[in-house]
C-alpha positions in Angstrom: 7.0 37.5 -2.9 4.6 34.8 -1.7 1.8 32.8 -3.4 -1.3 33.0 -1.3 -4.9 31.9 -1.1 -7.1 34.7 0.1 -10.8 35.5 0.5 -11.8 39.0 -0.4 -15.4 38.3 0.8 -16.8 36.5 -2.2 -14.9 33.2 -2.1 -11.2 32.0 -2.2 -8.8 33.4 -4.8 -5.1 32.9 -5.6 -2.7 35.7 -5.8 0.9 37.0 -5.5 1.6 38.8 -2.2 4.2 41.6 -2.3 4.5 43.4 1.1 1.0 44.7 2.0 -0.8 44.0 -1.3 -1.9 41.0 -3.3 -2.1 40.8 -7.1 -4.8 38.3 -8.1 -3.8 35.7 -10.7 -6.0 35.8 -13.8 -7.5 32.5 -14.9 -6.4 30.7 -11.7 -9.3 29.9 -9.5 -7.6 27.7 -7.0 -4.1 26.8 -5.8 -4.8 23.3 -7.2 -5.1 24.9 -10.6 -1.7 26.4 -10.2 0.0 23.3 -8.8 -1.3 21.2 -11.7 0.9 23.2 -14.0 4.6 22.5 -14.8 7.2 24.6 -13.0 7.9 26.9 -15.9 4.2 27.7 -16.5 3.8 28.4 -12.8 6.7 30.8 -12.8 5.4 32.5 -16.0 1.9 32.9 -14.6 3.2 34.4 -11.3 5.7 36.8 -12.9 3.2 38.0 -15.5 0.5 38.9 -13.0 -0.8 42.4 -13.7 -4.3 42.5 -12.1 -5.1 45.5 -9.9 -3.7 44.8 -6.4 -5.8 44.5 -3.3 -4.7 45.4 0.2 -3.8 42.4 2.4 -5.8 44.1 5.2 -9.0 43.8 3.2 -8.9 40.0 2.8 -8.7 36.9 4.9 -5.6 34.8 4.3 -6.2 31.1 4.0 -4.2 27.9 4.3 -2.2 27.6 1.1 -3.5 24.3 -0.2 -6.9 23.3 -1.5 -8.6 20.7 -3.6 -7.2 17.2 -3.4 -3.8 18.5 -2.2 -2.3 16.9 0.9 0.3 17.6 3.6 2.8 14.8 4.2 5.6 14.7 6.7 9.0 13.1 6.9 10.1 11.8 10.3 13.5 11.4 12.0 15.5 13.4 9.5 17.5 15.4 12.1 19.7 14.1 14.8 17.7 16.0 17.4 14.5 14.3 16.2 16.2 10.9 16.5 17.4 11.5 20.0 14.0 12.9 21.2 12.1 10.0 19.8 14.5 7.5 21.4 14.2 9.4 24.8 10.4 9.1 24.8 9.8 5.7 23.3 9.6 2.2 24.7 10.8 0.9 21.4 13.9 3.0 20.8 15.7 1.1 18.1 13.1 1.8 15.3 14.0 5.5 15.3 17.8 4.9 15.2 17.3 2.5 12.3 15.1 4.8 10.2 17.4 7.7 10.7 20.2 5.9 8.7 18.0 3.7 6.5 17.8 4.2 2.7 14.0 4.6 2.8 12.8 7.6 4.8 9.8 7.7 7.1 6.9 9.4 5.4 3.3 9.8 6.6 0.2 11.5 5.6 -0.5 14.5 7.9 -3.6 16.1 6.6 -5.7 16.7 3.5 -6.1 20.4 2.5 -9.4 20.9 4.3 -7.8 20.0 7.7 -5.1 22.6 7.5 -5.0 25.7 9.7 -2.8 28.8 9.0 -1.3 31.8 10.6 -3.5 33.3 13.3 -5.7 30.3 13.7 -5.5 27.8 16.6 -3.5 24.6 16.7 -4.6 21.7 18.8 -3.5 19.2 21.4 -5.4 16.0 22.0 -7.6 15.8 25.1 -6.3 12.2 25.7 -2.6 13.1 25.5 -0.5 14.2 28.3 2.7 15.4 26.6 2.4 17.6 23.5 4.9 19.7 21.5 5.1 21.7 18.3 7.5 20.6 15.6 8.8 23.5 13.4 9.6 22.3 9.9 10.5 23.6 6.5 7.8 22.3 4.1 8.4 22.0 0.3 5.5 22.6 -2.0 5.5 20.3 -5.0 3.4 20.4 -8.1 1.6 17.5 -9.8 4.8 16.8 -11.8 6.9 16.2 -8.8 8.8 19.5 -9.1 9.6 21.7 -6.1 7.8 25.0 -6.8 8.0 26.6 -3.3 8.6 26.5 0.4 6.5 27.3 3.4 6.5 27.0 7.2 4.9 24.0 8.9 4.0 23.2 12.5 3.7 19.4 12.8 1.9 19.2 16.2 2.7 16.0 18.0 1.7 14.0 21.1 4.9 12.6 22.5 3.1 10.5 25.1 1.0 8.6 22.5 3.8 7.9 20.1 6.2 7.1 22.9 3.8 4.4 24.2 4.0 2.6 20.9 5.4 3.7 17.5 2.3 2.1 15.9 0.3 4.8 17.4 2.0 7.4 15.2 -1.1 8.3 13.3 -3.0 9.0 16.5 -0.1 11.1 17.8 0.2 13.1 14.6 -3.2 13.2 12.8 -6.1 14.9 14.7 -8.0 18.1 14.7 -5.7 21.1 14.7 -2.5 19.1 14.3 -1.4 20.6 11.0 -0.6 24.2 10.4 1.0 25.9 7.3 1.9 29.5 6.9 -0.4 31.3 4.5 2.4 32.2 2.1 4.4 29.9 -0.3 7.8 31.4 -1.1 8.5 30.5 -4.8 11.4 28.2 -5.3 13.1 30.5 -7.7 13.4 33.1 -4.9 15.1 30.5 -2.6 18.3 29.5 -4.4 19.6 27.3 -1.6 17.1 25.7 0.9 19.9 23.7 2.6 21.1 26.5 5.0 17.9 28.2 6.2 17.7 29.3 9.9 14.7 27.8 11.7 13.5 29.4 15.0 10.9 28.4 17.5 9.5 30.5 20.4 6.7 29.4 22.7 5.1 32.1 24.9 3.0 31.4 28.0 1.3 34.6 29.0 4.0 37.2 29.1 6.8 34.6 29.5 9.0 33.0 26.8 9.1 29.4 28.0 10.9 27.9 25.0 13.4 29.4 22.5 15.4 27.3 20.1 17.1 27.4 16.7 18.3 25.0 14.1 19.1 25.1 10.4 18.0 23.1 7.4 21.7 22.3 6.9 21.2 19.7 9.7 18.7 17.8 7.6 20.3 14.3 7.1 18.6 13.6 3.7 18.5 15.6 0.5 15.1 17.4 0.1 14.7 16.1 -3.5 15.2 12.5 -2.2 12.3 13.0 0.1 10.1 14.3 -2.7 11.2 11.4 -4.9 10.1 8.8 -2.3 6.8 10.6 -1.8 6.0 10.4 -5.6 7.3 6.9 -6.0 4.0 5.4 -5.0 1.5 8.2 -5.3 0.2 10.8 -7.7 -0.8 14.3 -6.5 -2.9 15.9 -9.2 -3.5 19.0 -7.2 0.0 19.1 -5.7 1.3 18.5 -2.2 3.3 19.9 0.6 6.0 17.8 2.3 7.3 18.9 5.7 10.9 17.8 5.9 11.2 17.0 9.6 12.2 18.9 12.7 15.5 19.7 14.3 13.8 21.3 17.3 12.1 19.2 20.0 11.6 20.7 23.5 13.1 18.8 26.5 11.0 16.0 28.0 10.0 18.2 31.0 8.1 20.6 28.7 4.6 20.2 27.4 2.2 22.6 25.7 -0.7 24.1 27.6 -3.9 25.7 26.3 -3.4 29.4 25.3 0.3 28.9 24.7 1.4 30.8 21.6 3.7 29.0 19.2 5.9 31.2 16.9 7.9 29.6 14.1 10.1 31.6 11.6 12.2 30.3 8.7 14.6 32.8 7.3 13.7 33.7 3.7 10.5 31.7 3.8 8.0 33.0 6.3 6.5 33.1 9.7 3.7 31.1 11.4 2.0 32.0 14.7 -0.7 29.9 16.4 -2.4 29.7 19.8 -3.0 26.3 21.4 -6.4 24.8 22.0 -7.4 21.5 23.5 -9.7 18.8 22.0 -11.6 18.7 18.7 -14.4 21.0 19.5 -12.5 24.2 18.7 -11.9 22.8 15.2 -15.4 21.9 14.1 -15.3 24.8 11.7 -12.8 23.0 9.5 -15.4 20.4 8.4 -18.1 23.0 7.6 
């Protein structure tokens, strides 16, 4: 089961996807409405859905957040992320320090309207020379700070821009096409243990597989709930939020994404996300319309 936003042709709706059909949720016009509810009410609304199903093939699946919801990211939460940041950076010590610090690194990645989803393009900056995808488990949190689901995130990143100076983080991370979430949110009650999920990345260039790597959420150095608690310590999220928990997969320094590469990310028990790479902001003008 996945919670999805979808457009049957007359505007976005929210529903419960089971295999190849979607059951619309009655009385829920937006994902923001659902994420404003407490956990128990969300579960009751989802499990009691009885509307006539519609075929997935007849609708357009949308990015899973809307309204005032935001995607945030946690950084340097895996040993591989720490080593990769230190390899690329002229200021190596900051990454080593934050990896073991009490307070995690958290940053705003995108408001809901900037998100792309499965089958849509992801972007690399035209003024960057070294770009990679970052496959991440994302937790979906309601307005009350409760984890209500999980999805797949691609936190696109310019290694060259962040490596030049850590203060350029926002420019390396926040730009057109930099934030992708899978269309489906797997409910938390169907993921009894999020600490041992297999995470896989494949990058295809033409007919060739140029990167293939795996990790597990068991390698995450911080408890997921701790990351959520820090996120909510200084902010309210009336329409909910997603928090990507960091990456344990960073390609080697001699690899950089190219236009038309295809990035495939799969997290066992959660979902799959596939995107083709575009360059610059022009291919993403549609996001602001």
